Residue frames relative to the residue before (quaternion, step in Angstrom):
aa qw qx qy qz dx dy dz
M 1.0000 0.0000 0.0000 0.0000 0.00 0.00 0.00
K 0.4395 -0.7153 0.4847 0.2456 3.57 -0.81 1.01
W 0.5589 -0.6411 0.4147 0.3235 3.56 -1.05 0.85
Y 0.6589 0.5231 -0.3331 0.4258 3.59 0.97 -0.73
F 0.5947 0.5372 -0.3666 0.4726 3.59 1.18 -0.49
V 0.6531 0.4978 -0.3052 0.4822 3.59 0.97 -0.88
A 0.6471 0.5242 -0.3184 0.4529 3.59 0.97 -0.84
A 0.6501 0.5046 -0.3178 0.4709 3.59 0.99 -0.82
L 0.6505 0.5045 -0.3143 0.4727 3.59 0.99 -0.82
L 0.6309 0.5255 -0.3278 0.4672 3.58 1.04 -0.77
T 0.6222 0.5435 -0.3349 0.4531 3.58 1.02 -0.77
I 0.6730 0.4949 -0.2972 0.4625 3.57 0.90 -0.92
L 0.6874 0.4796 -0.2917 0.4609 3.60 0.87 -0.93
T 0.6569 0.5087 -0.3163 0.4579 3.58 0.96 -0.83
S 0.6605 0.5083 -0.3141 0.4547 3.58 0.96 -0.81
S 0.6923 0.4696 -0.2861 0.4672 3.57 1.07 -0.68
Q 0.4938 0.6793 -0.4279 0.3342 3.60 1.23 -0.31
G 0.6977 0.4651 -0.2775 0.4690 3.57 0.82 -0.99
I 0.6358 0.5347 -0.3238 0.4528 3.56 1.05 -0.78
L 0.6736 0.4868 -0.2932 0.4726 3.58 0.92 -0.92
T 0.6318 0.5328 -0.3340 0.4532 3.58 1.02 -0.78
T 0.6490 0.5047 -0.3112 0.4767 3.57 1.01 -0.81
L 0.6781 0.4920 -0.2891 0.4633 3.58 0.95 -0.86
S 0.6263 0.5497 -0.3414 0.4347 3.60 1.17 -0.47
Q 0.5460 0.6102 -0.3972 0.4144 3.59 1.28 -0.17
S 0.1999 -0.7456 0.6221 0.1309 3.54 -1.26 0.48
N 0.8266 -0.0913 -0.0072 0.5553 3.57 -0.49 1.26
G 0.7237 -0.4732 0.2346 0.4443 3.54 0.99 0.95
A 0.7162 0.3750 -0.2455 0.5349 3.61 1.23 0.19
Y 0.4699 -0.6579 0.5119 0.2903 3.54 -1.28 0.44
K 0.2947 -0.7499 0.5650 0.1775 3.57 -0.88 0.95
Y 0.6952 0.4072 -0.2520 0.5361 3.56 1.30 -0.26
D 0.5366 -0.5866 0.4829 0.3670 3.56 -1.27 0.29
Y 0.3187 -0.8003 0.4732 0.1845 3.58 -0.24 1.25
A 0.5508 0.6036 -0.4027 0.4125 3.61 1.23 -0.24
T 0.6178 0.5525 -0.3467 0.4391 3.60 1.22 -0.39
V 0.5468 0.6435 -0.3955 0.3612 3.60 1.18 -0.44
P 0.6771 0.4630 -0.3207 0.4737 3.67 0.80 -0.84
F 0.6214 0.5448 -0.3472 0.4433 3.59 1.04 -0.72
L 0.6919 0.4621 -0.2818 0.4779 3.59 0.83 -0.95
A 0.6111 0.5355 -0.3512 0.4652 3.59 1.11 -0.62
E 0.6394 0.5105 -0.3237 0.4752 3.61 1.02 -0.77
V 0.6455 0.5110 -0.3166 0.4710 3.58 0.98 -0.84
F 0.6315 0.5299 -0.3249 0.4635 3.60 1.01 -0.82
K 0.6701 0.4877 -0.2983 0.4734 3.61 0.91 -0.90
L 0.6407 0.5279 -0.3193 0.4570 3.56 1.03 -0.78
L 0.6693 0.4983 -0.2998 0.4624 3.58 0.93 -0.88
V 0.6582 0.5034 -0.3093 0.4666 3.59 0.91 -0.91
S 0.6756 0.4929 -0.2945 0.4624 3.59 0.89 -0.92
S 0.6364 0.5309 -0.3283 0.4532 3.60 1.03 -0.76
V 0.6569 0.5007 -0.3078 0.4723 3.58 0.96 -0.86
L 0.6695 0.4920 -0.2982 0.4699 3.58 0.93 -0.89
L 0.6288 0.5204 -0.3364 0.4697 3.60 1.05 -0.72
W 0.6381 0.5315 -0.3163 0.4586 3.58 0.98 -0.86
R 0.6662 0.4863 -0.3001 0.4792 3.58 0.95 -0.86
E 0.6495 0.5202 -0.3252 0.4492 3.58 0.98 -0.81
I 0.6464 0.5168 -0.3183 0.4623 3.60 0.97 -0.81
R 0.6560 0.5152 -0.3099 0.4563 3.59 1.00 -0.81
T 0.7393 0.4089 -0.2283 0.4839 3.59 0.93 -0.87
S 0.7933 0.1523 -0.0746 0.5847 3.58 1.16 -0.56
P 0.2496 -0.8117 0.5113 0.1317 3.60 -0.05 1.25
S 0.6504 0.5270 -0.3190 0.4445 3.60 1.20 -0.43
T 0.2914 0.7734 -0.5134 0.2309 3.59 1.24 0.27
R 0.3531 -0.7616 0.5097 0.1883 3.55 -0.74 1.07
I 0.0601 0.7790 -0.6178 0.0890 3.56 -0.83 1.10
T 0.1260 -0.7738 0.6183 0.0554 3.56 -0.73 1.10
A 0.0749 -0.8531 0.5160 -0.0175 3.56 -0.29 1.31
E 0.4048 0.7099 -0.4931 0.2983 3.63 1.21 0.14
W 0.5770 -0.6276 0.4052 0.3302 3.56 -1.02 0.84
K 0.6286 0.5514 -0.3498 0.4224 3.60 1.01 -0.74
S 0.6645 0.4506 -0.2976 0.5164 3.57 1.25 -0.41
V 0.6602 0.5259 -0.3085 0.4386 3.58 0.92 -0.93
R 0.6564 0.5540 -0.3249 0.3959 3.60 0.91 -0.88
L 0.5517 0.6175 -0.3964 0.3966 3.60 1.20 -0.41
F 0.6404 0.5455 -0.3206 0.4353 3.57 1.16 -0.57
V 0.4983 0.6231 -0.4376 0.4148 3.58 1.29 0.02
I 0.6197 0.6193 -0.3408 0.3411 3.56 0.99 -0.89
P 0.6550 0.4935 -0.3542 0.4495 3.70 0.80 -0.76
S 0.6350 0.5274 -0.3365 0.4532 3.59 1.01 -0.76
V 0.6390 0.5132 -0.3207 0.4748 3.59 1.02 -0.76
I 0.6520 0.5154 -0.3180 0.4563 3.58 0.93 -0.88
Y 0.6748 0.4853 -0.2993 0.4686 3.58 0.90 -0.90
L 0.6200 0.5391 -0.3452 0.4537 3.60 1.05 -0.70
V 0.6592 0.4856 -0.2971 0.4913 3.58 0.96 -0.91
H 0.6400 0.5446 -0.3212 0.4365 3.58 0.98 -0.88
N 0.6473 0.5211 -0.3233 0.4527 3.59 0.95 -0.85
N 0.6677 0.4883 -0.3003 0.4749 3.59 0.99 -0.79
V 0.6305 0.5174 -0.3321 0.4738 3.58 1.06 -0.71
Q 0.5966 0.5666 -0.3563 0.4429 3.58 1.07 -0.70
F 0.6776 0.4777 -0.2935 0.4759 3.57 0.86 -0.96
A 0.6510 0.5141 -0.3232 0.4554 3.59 0.97 -0.79
T 0.6346 0.5390 -0.3286 0.4459 3.58 1.01 -0.80
L 0.6857 0.5004 -0.2819 0.4471 3.57 0.96 -0.89
T 0.5686 0.5615 -0.3997 0.4491 3.62 1.23 -0.08
Y 0.7335 0.4009 -0.2245 0.5008 3.59 1.24 -0.40
V 0.7853 0.2176 -0.1212 0.5668 3.60 1.10 -0.58
D 0.5068 -0.6347 0.4756 0.3378 3.57 -1.20 0.41
T 0.7297 -0.4595 0.2859 0.4179 3.57 -1.29 0.27
S 0.6487 0.5292 -0.3248 0.4400 3.60 0.94 -0.87
T 0.6591 0.4976 -0.3017 0.4763 3.56 0.94 -0.91
Y 0.6468 0.5265 -0.3232 0.4472 3.57 0.97 -0.84
Q 0.6555 0.5107 -0.3188 0.4559 3.59 0.95 -0.84
I 0.6594 0.5050 -0.3080 0.4640 3.56 0.98 -0.83
M 0.6693 0.4875 -0.2995 0.4740 3.58 0.96 -0.85
G 0.5767 0.6098 -0.3655 0.4024 3.58 1.17 -0.55
N 0.5842 0.5930 -0.3684 0.4138 3.58 1.20 -0.44
L 0.4862 0.6571 -0.4349 0.3779 3.58 1.25 -0.17
K 0.5805 0.5991 -0.3842 0.3955 3.60 1.11 -0.54
I 0.5493 0.5998 -0.4050 0.4178 3.60 1.19 -0.39
V 0.7115 0.4314 -0.2498 0.4952 3.56 0.88 -0.98
T 0.6572 0.5086 -0.3245 0.4518 3.61 0.93 -0.83
T 0.5951 0.5469 -0.3660 0.4613 3.61 1.10 -0.59
G 0.6508 0.5112 -0.3139 0.4654 3.59 0.97 -0.84
I 0.6595 0.5099 -0.3092 0.4577 3.59 0.97 -0.85
L 0.6937 0.4531 -0.2765 0.4869 3.60 0.86 -0.95
F 0.5628 0.5936 -0.3638 0.4455 3.57 1.17 -0.62
R 0.6994 0.4531 -0.2487 0.4937 3.56 1.04 -0.85
L 0.7151 0.4814 -0.2652 0.4320 3.59 0.86 -0.97
F 0.7945 0.3455 -0.1629 0.4722 3.58 0.76 -1.06
L 0.7583 0.3503 -0.2049 0.5101 3.60 0.96 -0.77
K 0.3573 -0.7765 0.4568 0.2466 3.57 1.36 -0.06
R 0.3967 0.7019 -0.4918 0.3287 3.56 1.08 0.75
K 0.2896 -0.7866 0.5251 0.1470 3.55 -0.58 1.15
L 0.1508 -0.7702 0.6159 0.0688 3.54 -0.99 0.93
S 0.4804 -0.6555 0.4968 0.3045 3.55 -1.09 0.71
T 0.6693 -0.4871 0.3730 0.4192 3.54 -1.29 0.33
L 0.6430 0.5258 -0.3175 0.4574 3.57 1.02 -0.82
Q 0.6557 0.5027 -0.3129 0.4684 3.60 1.03 -0.73
W 0.6172 0.5214 -0.3451 0.4775 3.59 1.06 -0.67
M 0.6351 0.5176 -0.3200 0.4757 3.56 1.01 -0.81
A 0.6435 0.5270 -0.3209 0.4530 3.59 1.01 -0.80
I 0.6477 0.5170 -0.3194 0.4595 3.60 0.99 -0.82
V 0.6532 0.4928 -0.3094 0.4845 3.58 0.95 -0.86
L 0.6428 0.5256 -0.3154 0.4594 3.57 1.01 -0.84
L 0.6173 0.5384 -0.3419 0.4606 3.59 1.07 -0.70
A 0.6532 0.5054 -0.3091 0.4715 3.57 0.97 -0.86
V 0.6436 0.5099 -0.3145 0.4764 3.58 1.02 -0.80
G 0.6673 0.5188 -0.3061 0.4379 3.58 0.94 -0.87
T 0.6789 0.4721 -0.3006 0.4752 3.59 0.88 -0.91
T 0.6382 0.5182 -0.3301 0.4638 3.59 1.03 -0.73
T 0.6399 0.5346 -0.3224 0.4482 3.57 0.95 -0.88
S 0.6711 0.5113 -0.3040 0.4425 3.58 0.95 -0.84
Q 0.7069 0.4661 -0.2582 0.4651 3.59 1.18 -0.54
V 0.5842 0.5863 -0.3750 0.4175 3.58 1.20 -0.45
K 0.2882 -0.7516 0.5699 0.1649 3.54 -0.83 0.97
G 0.6985 -0.4759 0.3262 0.4233 3.55 -1.26 0.23
C 0.4643 -0.6722 0.4964 0.2936 3.55 -0.89 0.90
G 0.5881 0.4824 -0.4362 0.4808 3.48 -1.05 0.88
E 0.6397 0.4727 -0.3196 0.5150 3.56 1.29 -0.35
A 0.6368 -0.5614 0.3686 0.3788 3.54 -1.17 0.59
S 0.6497 0.5414 -0.3230 0.4247 3.59 0.99 -0.82
C 0.6336 0.5171 -0.3306 0.4710 3.57 1.13 -0.62
D 0.6661 0.5094 -0.2990 0.4555 3.56 0.95 -0.90
S 0.6696 0.5278 -0.3094 0.4210 3.58 1.03 -0.77
L 0.4916 0.6885 -0.4277 0.3184 3.59 1.21 -0.32
F 0.7869 0.2975 -0.1410 0.5220 3.58 1.03 -0.78
T 0.6342 0.5466 -0.3281 0.4375 3.59 1.21 0.25
A 0.4474 0.6860 -0.4628 0.3392 3.62 1.25 0.13
P 0.5670 -0.5924 0.4412 0.3645 3.61 -1.12 0.52
I 0.6613 -0.5401 0.3463 0.3886 3.57 -1.18 0.57
Q 0.5902 0.5808 -0.3767 0.4152 3.61 1.08 -0.64
G 0.6271 0.5543 -0.3338 0.4337 3.58 1.05 -0.76
Y 0.6758 0.4827 -0.2949 0.4726 3.57 0.96 -0.88
L 0.6443 0.5199 -0.3269 0.4556 3.59 0.97 -0.82
L 0.6689 0.4811 -0.2976 0.4824 3.57 0.95 -0.85
G 0.6141 0.5467 -0.3416 0.4552 3.58 1.10 -0.68
F 0.6437 0.5033 -0.3106 0.4856 3.57 1.00 -0.83
L 0.6511 0.5135 -0.3116 0.4640 3.58 0.98 -0.85
S 0.6412 0.5298 -0.3215 0.4526 3.58 0.97 -0.84
A 0.6591 0.4991 -0.3049 0.4727 3.58 0.96 -0.87
G 0.6563 0.5173 -0.3079 0.4548 3.57 1.00 -0.82
L 0.6656 0.4982 -0.3044 0.4649 3.58 0.96 -0.86
S 0.6273 0.5351 -0.3343 0.4565 3.59 1.01 -0.79
A 0.6766 0.4752 -0.2876 0.4835 3.57 0.93 -0.89
L 0.6468 0.5352 -0.3212 0.4383 3.59 0.96 -0.86
A 0.6328 0.5322 -0.3308 0.4548 3.58 0.99 -0.83
G 0.6749 0.4927 -0.2961 0.4627 3.58 0.93 -0.86
I 0.6649 0.5063 -0.3009 0.4594 3.57 0.93 -0.92
Y 0.6746 0.4896 -0.3015 0.4629 3.57 0.92 -0.88
T 0.6220 0.5319 -0.3403 0.4630 3.59 1.04 -0.72
E 0.6415 0.5083 -0.3249 0.4739 3.58 0.98 -0.78
F 0.6163 0.5441 -0.3364 0.4593 3.58 1.04 -0.78
L 0.6635 0.5051 -0.3039 0.4607 3.59 0.93 -0.90
M 0.6824 0.5106 -0.2939 0.4327 3.55 0.90 -0.95
K 0.7759 0.3634 -0.1754 0.4850 3.59 1.04 -0.74
R 0.4774 0.7046 -0.4305 0.3005 3.60 1.24 -0.07
N 0.7948 0.0424 -0.0460 0.6037 3.60 1.17 -0.39
N 0.5865 -0.5991 0.4276 0.3380 3.55 -1.33 0.00
D 0.2452 0.7850 -0.5300 0.2068 3.58 1.12 0.57
S 0.6319 -0.5277 0.4158 0.3864 3.52 -1.26 0.49
L 0.5388 -0.6229 0.4645 0.3255 3.57 -0.99 0.85
Y 0.6743 0.5080 -0.3033 0.4419 3.57 0.95 -0.87
W 0.6230 0.5154 -0.3392 0.4808 3.60 1.09 -0.62
Q 0.6392 0.5099 -0.3212 0.4777 3.58 1.00 -0.78
N 0.6379 0.5205 -0.3200 0.4689 3.58 1.04 -0.78
V 0.6236 0.5434 -0.3428 0.4453 3.60 0.96 -0.84
Q 0.6636 0.4918 -0.3046 0.4743 3.58 0.95 -0.85
L 0.6721 0.5206 -0.2929 0.4375 3.55 0.88 -1.00
Y 0.7511 0.4115 -0.2187 0.4676 3.57 0.83 -1.01
T 0.5435 0.5813 -0.4126 0.4432 3.59 1.20 -0.31
F 0.6965 0.4396 -0.2671 0.5003 3.57 0.86 -0.93
G 0.5987 0.5569 -0.3573 0.4513 3.58 1.10 -0.63
S 0.6516 0.5063 -0.3072 0.4741 3.58 0.98 -0.84
I 0.6483 0.5287 -0.3187 0.4456 3.58 0.95 -0.89
F 0.6985 0.4627 -0.2813 0.4679 3.58 0.88 -0.90
N 0.6192 0.5210 -0.3536 0.4692 3.60 1.11 -0.51
V 0.6045 0.5231 -0.3489 0.4891 3.59 1.11 -0.64
A 0.6329 0.5319 -0.3280 0.4570 3.59 0.99 -0.84
R 0.6473 0.5114 -0.3235 0.4634 3.57 1.01 -0.78
L 0.6538 0.5093 -0.3148 0.4626 3.61 0.95 -0.86
L 0.6437 0.5018 -0.3188 0.4818 3.59 1.00 -0.76
G 0.6320 0.5358 -0.3279 0.4539 3.57 1.02 -0.78
D 0.6361 0.5143 -0.3223 0.4764 3.57 1.05 -0.78
D 0.6330 0.5354 -0.3324 0.4497 3.59 1.02 -0.79
F 0.6838 0.4717 -0.2904 0.4749 3.58 0.87 -0.91
R 0.6429 0.5317 -0.3311 0.4408 3.58 1.01 -0.79
L 0.7427 0.3784 -0.2082 0.5118 3.60 1.05 -0.77
G 0.4904 -0.6971 0.4132 0.3207 3.58 1.26 0.17
F 0.5392 -0.6504 0.3860 0.3703 3.63 1.16 0.62
E 0.2397 0.8070 -0.5111 0.1736 3.58 1.10 0.66
K 0.7305 0.3580 -0.2306 0.5338 3.58 1.16 -0.47
G 0.6018 -0.5496 0.3591 0.4548 3.56 1.26 0.16
P 0.6602 -0.4957 0.3678 0.4279 3.61 -1.25 0.20
W 0.6503 -0.5843 0.3289 0.3572 3.55 -1.10 0.76
W 0.6581 0.5374 -0.3312 0.4103 3.62 0.99 -0.73
Q 0.6301 0.5311 -0.3411 0.4523 3.59 1.21 -0.38
R 0.7544 0.3272 -0.1950 0.5346 3.57 1.16 -0.49
L 0.2583 0.8285 -0.4746 0.1471 3.56 1.30 0.25
F 0.8053 0.2487 -0.1186 0.5250 3.61 0.86 -0.93
N 0.3570 0.7514 -0.4904 0.2597 3.60 1.22 0.20
G 0.8379 0.1893 -0.1506 0.4893 3.57 -0.91 0.96
Y 0.4622 0.6908 -0.4507 0.3257 3.60 1.24 0.06
S 0.0994 -0.7653 0.6348 0.0377 3.53 -1.12 0.84
I 0.7192 -0.3984 0.3155 0.4737 3.57 -1.28 -0.04
T 0.6511 0.5197 -0.3145 0.4551 3.57 0.99 -0.84
T 0.6335 0.5282 -0.3348 0.4555 3.58 1.00 -0.74
W 0.6532 0.4958 -0.3130 0.4790 3.57 1.00 -0.79
L 0.6096 0.5319 -0.3513 0.4712 3.58 1.11 -0.58
V 0.6033 0.5441 -0.3488 0.4673 3.58 1.10 -0.67
V 0.6552 0.5046 -0.3038 0.4731 3.58 0.95 -0.92
L 0.6694 0.5003 -0.2937 0.4641 3.58 0.89 -0.98
N 0.6495 0.5177 -0.3091 0.4633 3.57 0.98 -0.85
L 0.6780 0.4929 -0.2934 0.4596 3.58 0.86 -0.97
G 0.6621 0.5020 -0.3071 0.4641 3.57 0.99 -0.82
S 0.6631 0.5010 -0.3038 0.4658 3.58 0.92 -0.87
T 0.6124 0.5468 -0.3413 0.4576 3.57 1.05 -0.74
G 0.6592 0.5134 -0.3097 0.4538 3.58 0.94 -0.87
L 0.6433 0.5183 -0.3217 0.4626 3.59 1.00 -0.77
L 0.6512 0.5018 -0.3150 0.4743 3.59 1.01 -0.77
V 0.6299 0.5337 -0.3342 0.4546 3.58 1.01 -0.80
S 0.6599 0.4985 -0.3226 0.4603 3.60 0.90 -0.85
W 0.6122 0.5357 -0.3483 0.4659 3.61 1.08 -0.67
L 0.6619 0.4948 -0.3037 0.4742 3.59 0.96 -0.86
M 0.6346 0.5299 -0.3362 0.4510 3.58 1.01 -0.75
K 0.6776 0.4907 -0.2788 0.4716 3.58 1.11 -0.72
Y 0.8380 0.2314 -0.0701 0.4891 3.56 0.75 -1.05
A 0.7281 0.2763 -0.2301 0.5835 3.63 1.21 -0.09
D 0.4601 -0.6681 0.4692 0.3489 3.62 -0.66 -1.01
N 0.7361 -0.4432 0.3055 0.4102 3.54 -1.39 0.09
I 0.6147 0.5624 -0.3619 0.4182 3.58 1.03 -0.68
V 0.6150 0.5302 -0.3389 0.4753 3.58 1.05 -0.76
K 0.6511 0.5131 -0.3120 0.4642 3.57 0.98 -0.87
V 0.6385 0.5343 -0.3258 0.4481 3.59 0.96 -0.86
Y 0.6646 0.4880 -0.3064 0.4757 3.57 0.92 -0.86
S 0.6378 0.5345 -0.3351 0.4419 3.60 0.97 -0.81
T 0.7089 0.4539 -0.2677 0.4688 3.58 0.83 -0.97
S 0.6352 0.5235 -0.3364 0.4574 3.59 1.05 -0.68
M 0.6617 0.4828 -0.3043 0.4863 3.57 0.97 -0.82
A 0.6011 0.5649 -0.3540 0.4407 3.58 1.13 -0.62
M 0.6198 0.5487 -0.3396 0.4466 3.57 1.04 -0.77
L 0.6684 0.4829 -0.2972 0.4813 3.58 0.97 -0.84
L 0.6362 0.5262 -0.3228 0.4627 3.57 1.05 -0.77
T 0.6172 0.5413 -0.3344 0.4629 3.57 1.09 -0.72
M 0.6427 0.5251 -0.3204 0.4567 3.57 0.97 -0.86
I 0.6583 0.5055 -0.3120 0.4624 3.57 0.97 -0.87
A 0.6628 0.5016 -0.3041 0.4654 3.58 0.95 -0.89
S 0.6308 0.5561 -0.3328 0.4268 3.59 1.07 -0.71
I 0.5432 0.6152 -0.3986 0.4093 3.57 1.21 -0.47
Y 0.7512 0.3898 -0.2003 0.4936 3.57 1.01 -0.86
L 0.7250 0.4530 -0.2508 0.4542 3.57 1.06 -0.71
F 0.8250 0.1990 -0.0576 0.5257 3.57 0.93 -0.89
E 0.4856 -0.6923 0.4141 0.3367 3.58 1.27 0.41
F 0.2071 0.7750 -0.5531 0.2250 3.53 1.02 0.90
K 0.3303 -0.7612 0.5271 0.1833 3.58 -0.82 0.98
P 0.3521 -0.7501 0.5153 0.2187 3.61 -0.55 1.12
T 0.2266 -0.7707 0.5847 0.1132 3.55 -1.11 0.71
L 0.6477 -0.4935 0.4001 0.4205 3.54 -1.29 0.24
Q 0.6223 0.5568 -0.3380 0.4342 3.56 1.05 -0.78
L 0.6210 0.5464 -0.3447 0.4438 3.59 1.05 -0.72
F 0.6857 0.4771 -0.2920 0.4659 3.58 0.87 -0.93
L 0.6352 0.5134 -0.3284 0.4744 3.59 1.05 -0.75
G 0.6456 0.5284 -0.3174 0.4508 3.57 1.00 -0.84
I 0.6408 0.5211 -0.3230 0.4621 3.58 0.98 -0.82
I 0.6522 0.5105 -0.3149 0.4635 3.59 0.94 -0.86
I 0.6605 0.5069 -0.3067 0.4613 3.59 0.93 -0.90
C 0.6653 0.5033 -0.3036 0.4604 3.59 0.94 -0.87
M 0.6461 0.5038 -0.3278 0.4704 3.60 0.99 -0.73
M 0.6176 0.5235 -0.3378 0.4800 3.59 1.08 -0.68
S 0.6444 0.5208 -0.3125 0.4646 3.57 1.00 -0.86
L 0.6346 0.5394 -0.3203 0.4513 3.58 0.97 -0.88
H 0.6728 0.4883 -0.2886 0.4750 3.56 0.96 -0.91
M 0.6528 0.5298 -0.3138 0.4412 3.59 0.95 -0.86
Y 0.7138 0.4753 -0.2729 0.4360 3.59 0.90 -0.85
F 0.8154 0.3170 -0.1370 0.4646 3.58 0.79 -0.99
A 0.5680 0.6104 -0.4002 0.3804 3.61 1.14 -0.39
P 0.5484 -0.5964 0.4624 0.3602 3.62 -1.08 0.63
P 0.6362 -0.5732 0.3527 0.3772 3.62 -1.06 0.70
H 0.6586 0.5264 -0.3362 0.4197 3.60 0.96 -0.78
M 0.6361 0.5101 -0.3348 0.4724 3.60 1.23 -0.30
L 0.6886 0.4767 -0.2721 0.4738 3.57 1.24 -0.38
L 0.7771 0.2643 -0.1330 0.5555 3.56 1.10 -0.71
D 0.2934 -0.7531 0.5669 0.1595 3.56 -0.83 1.02
L 0.0026 -0.8393 0.5418 -0.0439 3.54 0.34 1.30
P 0.4695 -0.6613 0.4906 0.3187 3.62 -0.99 0.76
A 0.5240 -0.6355 0.4698 0.3176 3.55 -1.07 0.76
T 0.4063 -0.7064 0.5246 0.2464 3.59 -0.96 0.87
A 0.3777 -0.7446 0.5085 0.2106 3.55 -0.72 1.12
E 0.2456 -0.7719 0.5716 0.1313 3.58 -0.76 1.02
P 0.4854 -0.6717 0.4682 0.3066 3.64 -0.92 0.85
R 0.4937 -0.6622 0.4781 0.2985 3.53 -1.07 0.75
P 0.6402 -0.5600 0.3604 0.3830 3.63 -1.10 0.62
E 0.6669 0.5081 -0.3235 0.4386 3.60 0.94 -0.84
T 0.6066 0.5496 -0.3514 0.4545 3.57 1.14 -0.59
L 0.6375 0.5286 -0.3179 0.4616 3.58 1.01 -0.83
K 0.6464 0.5188 -0.3243 0.4559 3.60 0.98 -0.86
Q 0.6446 0.5323 -0.3212 0.4449 3.57 0.99 -0.82
V 0.6422 0.5214 -0.3214 0.4609 3.57 0.99 -0.80
V 0.6479 0.5240 -0.3153 0.4542 3.59 0.96 -0.89
V 0.6495 0.5184 -0.3138 0.4594 3.60 0.96 -0.91
E 0.6539 0.5202 -0.3078 0.4552 3.60 0.95 -0.90
Q 0.6460 0.5208 -0.3240 0.4543 3.60 1.03 -0.83
K 0.6537 0.5121 -0.3154 0.4593 3.63 1.00 -0.84
T 0.6410 0.5396 -0.3158 0.4453 3.58 1.02 -0.86
D 0.6668 0.5133 -0.2942 0.4531 3.55 0.98 -0.91
S 0.6812 0.4847 -0.2956 0.4623 3.56 1.08 -0.75
């Protein structure tokens, strides 16, 4: 399967995630415990990966599986990073508003490129670095509202703790992606076996989070397993299915493509969500949105297009055969 097909599918699923989540609300509120959605998505990914691994082992006995604990334990680290990242997200939102947080979130585009170079030792050309920065500028431009509005003024009035936590959140998000790519490519193990390890620990840490919420609220709503499916509708199950499928596509990209492809997919998904919201939720398009889309498309072309499509280089004139013969004759005469 070609990486660009997977990336396009990831863009569509990611863009529909926010739309489905909004549609799953009832009168602007969630009737279900939204903390159960990531847990069920992890379980879904674990089940799908387990079935695919079982089929792969049956059809190919030479399937590579590294089951030593020193290798398996490495898959704990992404779950820990994501757990810390989720807590940092909540802490950041106590200091900044949602608009500011979304704009600061675009820093992960640049931090992913930096960590991509430092930790994975992947060299990027100057033009590709410019494209990554341009992508961050484009997504930010599309999110900035017209100045004169309160949300625009609040961008530069948040306390310093909010900005520091925002930088940390972007760094952790990029680090989780880079480390996951490192795990996926460190050996030739089956992708499905790597997924089983990744999602097993993901499920465990999501259970830990649900238990933590129960203890924090004093079990006033009962233990999490008793209310696991409370308030679920068809749309809620679509959210779970969408989130799980997105995770499976991301792991495929981490194995066979890279983090930069994932960054472009998710960034383009954000713009696609905005466009869809115009028709679904009467979202009013702005000039900044159209400018952001144009900038992001330019960035996409700059990063992935072959060099000969970006630079109009003059053709090198090749000497004619008779000219070469004349030079050879002159050299022999001189000698």
